[in-house]
N, C-alpha and C positions, 0 to 999 in steps of 0.2 A: 205585498204586491212588489212587484218587479219594477226596478227604476228604468225610465226611458232613457235612451241615449239619443243624441241627434243624430240624423239621417243624411244621407249624401243629398238628397233632394233640398233638404232644409240648407245646408251649406251652401248650395248653388244658388238659392233664392232669398239668402239674407240680405236685405236692404239696409244703406247706409243711413245715419243719424247724424245729427248735428256735431257730436262727440264721438269718442271711441265707443263702440258697442261690443260687449264680450259674451258670449253665449256659452254656457256650461255643457262639457261632455260628460265630466265626472272625475274624480281622483285628482282635480287640480288643472286638467286639460280644459282648453278654451279655444273657441273659434272667436277671431278679434276682426271686427270690421271698421275700417277707417271711414270718414268723412267723404274721402275721395271714391270710396267703393273697394278699394284692395283689401284683401282679406289673407290671413296667416293662422297658424296655429301656436299657442303657447303653452308651456307647462307653468304655473303659479305655486309656489312653494316657499316656506321659511326655511331658513339655513342658519344655524347660529343666531336666532334670534331676530334676524333680519328677513324682510320680504325679497325673495330671487324672481327671476323672469328668465325662462329658456325658450328662445325662439326654435319652433320646430320645423318652420319651412312654410312658404307662401302658397295658397291655393290659386289656381289648379294644379300647379307645378307638382305640388304635394298633395296627395289625396289624403281623405280623411283615414282610411284604412292605414296608409303610411305613417300620419300622424301617429294614431293609436300604437303603431308598433314604436316608435322612437319615444312616445310617452312611456312605455312600459320599461324599454330599457332605462330611461331617465329615473324613474321610480325605484329600479333595483339598485341603481348607483346611490340615491338619494337613502334608502334603507340601509345601504352599507357605510353609511357616514361620508359619502362622495358628494361635493357640490357640483351637480351635473353642469351647470351654467359654467363655472370655472375651469372644469375638464373639458369644456367645448372652444372655450376661449383659448385655453392652451394648445390644443389641437389646430385651431385656425393661425394662431401665432406660428406653430412650428412648420404648418405648410406655408405660410409666408415667407418664414425665414428660409427655407430650403430652396425657394427661387429667388431670393433677394440678391441682387447683383450690386458690385461696387458703386456703379452709377448711380442706381437708385438711393444707397445708403448715403453717397455723397449729396445728390439734390436734396435728400432730408436734412441733412448736417448744415449745408447752407442756408436752406429756409430757416432752420432753427437758430441761426447766426446772423441772418439779414440785415440787424441792426447795428451790428459791431462795425467798428473802424476797420479799415482795409480788408473787408470781405470780398470787394471786386477783384483786390490783386491776388487773394487766395484763390477765389475761383478761376482766375486765369491761369495761375501756375498750375492747378490740377487739370484744367482742360487741355494744357499743352503738353505738359510732361507725364501725367498719370492716367488719365482717364482712358486714352488712345490703346495703352496695353492692358488695365486693369478693369476697365469700365465694364465689358461684357460680361466678365467671370461673377459666378456666385461667389459670395462671402466665404462660403465654407470650402471653396477650392483655392483659394489664395493664401500661399505658406510662406513663412519667413523667408527661406532660400530666394524665393522669386522676388520679394520685395527687396532683398538685398541686391540682387543683380540689377534691378531696375534703378535704384539709388545710386549706386557706384558708377553705373552708366552716366547719369547724370553728373555725379562728382568729378568724374573723368573729363568731362567737356570743360572744366575751368569753372563752372559755376558752382561754387562751393556751397554758397549762402544758399542758393535755391534747393539744391539736394537737401541740406539740413532742414530747410522749412518744409519741403514735400514730407520728409520723413515724418515731421511733426503732424502735419496735416492728415497724413494717412494714419497714424496712430489716433488721432483725436476721431476719426472717422469710425474706425473700427471700434473704439470707446463708446462712440455715440449708438452704434448698432448692439455691443453687448448689453448696455443697459436696457435697451427695448426688446432683446429677447430674439435678434436676427441672428446672432452668433454668439458662440460661446467663450472666444479666445480672441485676443489681439495679436496677431502675428507680428506687428510692427514694434511692441512693446521691447523686444530683446535687441532691437538696433540701434538704441540711444547712443550707446559707450561704445559702440565698435569703432577700430582704428580707421578702417577704410572709408568711415563717413565723418573724419575729424577734418577740422579746418587745418590747411597745411599754409595758406595766404594769410598775410596779416591783413587785418581790414585797412583799405584805403581811406583817409580822411576826405571830406568832400573838397574839392579843389576850388579856390578862389584867386580873384585877382589880389597881386600882393601890393601894387601901387595904385594912387588915383590916377596915373596916366594910363595903366593899363584897363582901368575901369571905363576912363573916357573914350578910349579906342573902342572898345566894345559898345558903349550906348551908342556912339556914331555909328558903326556898323548894323546895329538892330534898328535904328531909327526908321529905315524905309520898312520895316514891318509892321509900324503902328496903323498902316492903311491895307496891311498885307492879308494873309490867311488867318485864320482863328488862332492856329497855333503859333503863328509870328506875332501876332496881337498879344497872346497870353505871354509870350517871353519878353515883350516890351514891358509889360506891366510888372512882372516877377520881380524885378530888382527895386521898384518903387514902392511895393507893399511889403516885401521880404517874406512872404508865408511860404511854408511847404508847399510842394507842386501839387501834391494831392489836395490840400486845403484851396489852392487857387484854381485848378482846373474846375473844381465840384462848385463854385461860385454860382450862386442862384439870384435873380433880379429882386426878388423879395426879400432878399438880405440888406438890401441897400436902403438907407434912408437919407434920400438925396436933400431932404430940408435941412437936415442937421449935418449934413456931409460926413455919416458916418457909415461904417459897414459893420453888421452884426453877424458874426458867424456862430450858429448853434454849436454847442458843446459837443453833440454827437459826430460833428465834421472836424473836430480839432483833435491832434494826438493826445494833449492833455486831458481831454475831456470836458473841461469848463468852457464856456461862452467868450470867444474874443472879439474885441472891439478894432478897428482898424479905422482911425480919422482919415478921412479923404482930403489931400492935397488939392490945391488947384488945378495942377496940372493932371492928377489921376481923374478928377471930375471931367475935366474937359475930354479926356480919352474916353470916359464912360458914356458919355453924351454921343460921340460919335460911333461907338460900339454898338449901342442900343438902336442907331438909325439904320445899323445893317445886320441886327441880329433879329429882326421881325418878332413875332411873338413868342419865342422860345423862352422856356422857363430858365434856362441855364444861358450864361453869358456864353461859353465855349461849348456849344452842342457839336455833336461828332457829325455823322455821315447824315444826309437829309432824309427824313423819314426815321431816324434812329433816335431812342429816347437815351443815349448815352452821351457823355461828354468825351470831348477828347481825352486820350491817354496822358497821364502825367510823364510817361516815359516819352511822350513825342517832343517833350522840351529838351530833353538831352539830345534826342537826336537831332533837333533843329539847331543846337549849339554845334555839333559835329559837322553839320554841313556847313556851318558859318566858319569853320576853321578852329573852333574853341573845344575840341575834343580832347580826349586822354592822352593823344599822341603829341600834342602841341606842346613844345618845350617850354614857352613862356605864354603868360595871358590865358592859361586853361582855366576851365571852370565848369562845375556841374550847378545843375538848376539850386540845389539846396546851398551851394556856395555864396549865393546873393545874402542869405542871413549873415553868414560870416563877415561878408565886407561890410555889412550895415553896421554890424556891432563893432567891428574893429575901427572903421573910419569915423563913426559917430563918437566913439572914446577918444580918439585922437583929436576931435573937435572941441572936446569938453563938455559933452552931453551927461547930463547925469545917467550912471548905469541902472539905478532902479527903473527909470522911464524906458530906457533900452531894454532890459530884461521883459519888462511887462510887454512891450510891444512885439517882443519875439515869442511871447507867450510862453516864456521860462519860467513863470512864477510857481507853477505848479511843484516844480522841482528844486527851486532853488531857496535855500533857507534864509538867504539875506532878504528875499523880497516876498516871503511866504504870507506875510501878513497884508499885502497888498491885494484889492481885488480887482480883477481884469477890467471892471468899470470906472475905477477910480484914476484920479490924475488925468483925467481926458483933456483939460486946457494944456497943462505941459506937454503930453502927448501929442496935440495937435499941432503945438509949435515944434515939436521933434519931427514929425512927418513933414510937415512943410518945409522945413528947414533941410531936410533929406532931399526933397524934390528939387528944391533949388540947388543944393549941391551937385546932384547929379546933371541937371542942367548945365552949371558952370563947368564940371569937367568936360561934358559934350563940345561944349562950346570952346575950351581950351584945346580940346585936341583937333578941331575943326580949325582953328587959327593955325596951329602948328602944322597942320596937314596943307595949308595953305601957302604957308612961306617957302 
C-alpha cells in the first residue's frame, strides 16, 4: 500500500495545540505548528549519535513543495556524511561575516565587556578617533596599511598614549571578530612593535602641590564651588576623599551608609578590583547633605546633562582645574585631579600618620606587599580618625591662607 504524504490543504488547515505539534511528511520531514499558530518545516535526523534539527523555512513563505526540495538536498548531504544543520549554520555565519562592519563588531566587543572597568573610556576613544574612519567599512576590507595610517595620524597629534591604546582596542576588536567567525585575520596584530607607534615622550608624573601653603591657596580658590556646578562640587570633594577621578564621578547614593558615616564602593568601580571603604568626615557629611538637596532623585551624585543617564566626565575635573589657573602651564602650584592622592600621601606621612592606614585609604593594598595582609574593611576606627584629621587639616590650611591673604 502506497504511503500517504501530507497535502497543501492539510498544511494550510493545521490547527495549533497547547504545545508544539509535529506532523510527519516522511523521511524525517515534519510540519511544525506552534501554540501561537505559526508553522514551519523541519528535517529531524541523528548525526554522530545525536539528535539534530534543520529548519527548512516558515510557511507560507516556504511552500510544501519547496520544503520537500530542501529536504531532499539535506538528505543527500546527510547520506554523504555531512551534517546539513552545521553546513547551513556555517553558510549563515559566512553571509553575516561578509557584511559585518567594524562598527557592528565594535558594538559587540563593547557589549561583551560592559562590566569591565574603564569601558566607558574605551568607548569614547573609539567613537572619537576610530569609528569615524573605520566604522562603516566591512571587516574584510580593512587592511594593515590603512590602520597604520590612521594610528600614526593620532600619534602625530601628540597624544601618543591614545594612539597606543587605540591600536590595542582595534586589535582586540578584530580578535573578537576572528573567534566568532566574522573575519579570518587580525590586521592590527602586526602593528604592535612598529617604531612609528612607539612612545617618544616620557610619561609625566601626576602634578601635585609641593607645599601646604600651595594646597591652602587652592582650597580657598575652590571654596565657592561648594555651591556651584556639579563639576565644581566634585572638585571640592576630590581632595577630601582622595579617590581616583573615575571612582569619584561615578559615585551613587546607594553606596553611602550615612548612619555609619561610611562610603562603600563596590569592587567593580575600583581600579584594584576590591571593595573600598571611605570613612566620611564631619565636613564631608555636611557637604553631602547639601548636595543631596540639590540632586533630586538622581541615582548618581554627579549626573550629567538633564535627561542623560551618564555622570559627568572624569576629564571635566582636569578642565575645571585649568579654568581656575592650575593647569599644566602654570609654573607653581599646578595639579592634576590624581595629584590629590599624592598630596594626601605626602602630607599625612609628614604629620606622622601610620603609612599602613594611608595605603589602605588610598586603595593601594592590592599592590603593596607591606600591607597585602590587610583587608579593606579592617582598621576602620583608625581610618576614621585619619580621614577626620585630614579634613580638619585642609580646613586649617584654607584658614591660614585666608588670614595671610587678609594681611
